[in-house]
N, C-alpha and C positions, 0 to 999 in steps of 0.2 A: 262571187260577192254581188249583190244587187248594186244598180247603177249610182244609187244614192250614196252608198257605202264607199264606192270606189272614189267619187266626186267629194268624199269628206263632208257631206251635207248632214243636216240632222234627220236622222231615220229611226224608226220604231218597229214592232215585230212584223210589218209588212215586208221586211227585209228577209224575213224568215221564209215568207211566203215565196218570194222569188228564189230562194236557195232551194226549197221544196221542189219548185217544178224543175229546176236544173237537175238536181239529183233523182228524180223520176224520169227525166229524159235520159240519163245516163243508165237507169236500170232499163228502161224500155228499149235502148239502143245497144247495149253492152259497149258504150263508145264514151271517149272523154270529149267534151264540149270543146270547139276550138282548137284541137290538136294539130292543126297545120299552122299555129300561131303563135308566137313568143308570149309569155305571159302579159307582158306591157303591152302588146298590140291588142290582145283579146281584152284586156280590161279597158283599153281607150274605145275598141270597138263597142263593147257592152255599153259603156258610160255616155259616149258622144253621138255614136252611131245608130244606138238601139239595136245592134246586132244579136242574134240569137241563133241557137243551135238550129239546124235543118229538122223540120218534121217530115218523116217519109210519107211520100204519096200513098202508100199503103193503109194508113190511118189518119191522113190530114183531114177527112170529114167526121172521125168518130169523136165521140165527146171528151175522150182523153187529150185530143189536140185541142179542142177548145178550152178545156181545164188550162194546159199549158201556158196557151198564149194569154190567157185571162191572168195566170198567177205570174208570168215573167214581164207584165206590162210595165212599160217604162215609167208611166206615172204611178208611183206606189199607192196614191188615194184610189186608184182604178183597181187594184188587185183584191180577190175577195178575202175575205176573213177565214182563217182556218174552220170555223163552224161551217160556213157554206162548202168549202172543200170536203169535210167530212160527211156531209149530207150527200154531196153530190156522188162520191165514191160508194158510199152505202147504198145509194139507190142504183148505181151501175151494178154492184156486187147482187143485189135484188134481181135486176134484170137479167143477169148472166145466169143465176140460179133457176130462175122460173123457165129459162129457154133451153136448159141444157136437158139433152138426149138422154134417156136412160140407157145404162150400160146393158148389153145383152149376153 
């Protein structure tokens, strides 16, 4: 859950942006975030300490890491809207397709 949801504050669809980033991280790493913590510990760490799952050194400088950091920002007002996320993902797909080597 997004920090504002854990803290029982008012929230809107930006909490879904946070959840999207956590799910994306899970799909990229094949791991469960905070698997070394009890659920209550993880919730406290997210809500009060701004703790997030680790981003691998292998892709720390890639656009996907930048997207994750933006989407799970502690301040919900600073998270991008899904329209921006969708556009960024479409751009990345286009770049990957253009740089793809032909099969021989």
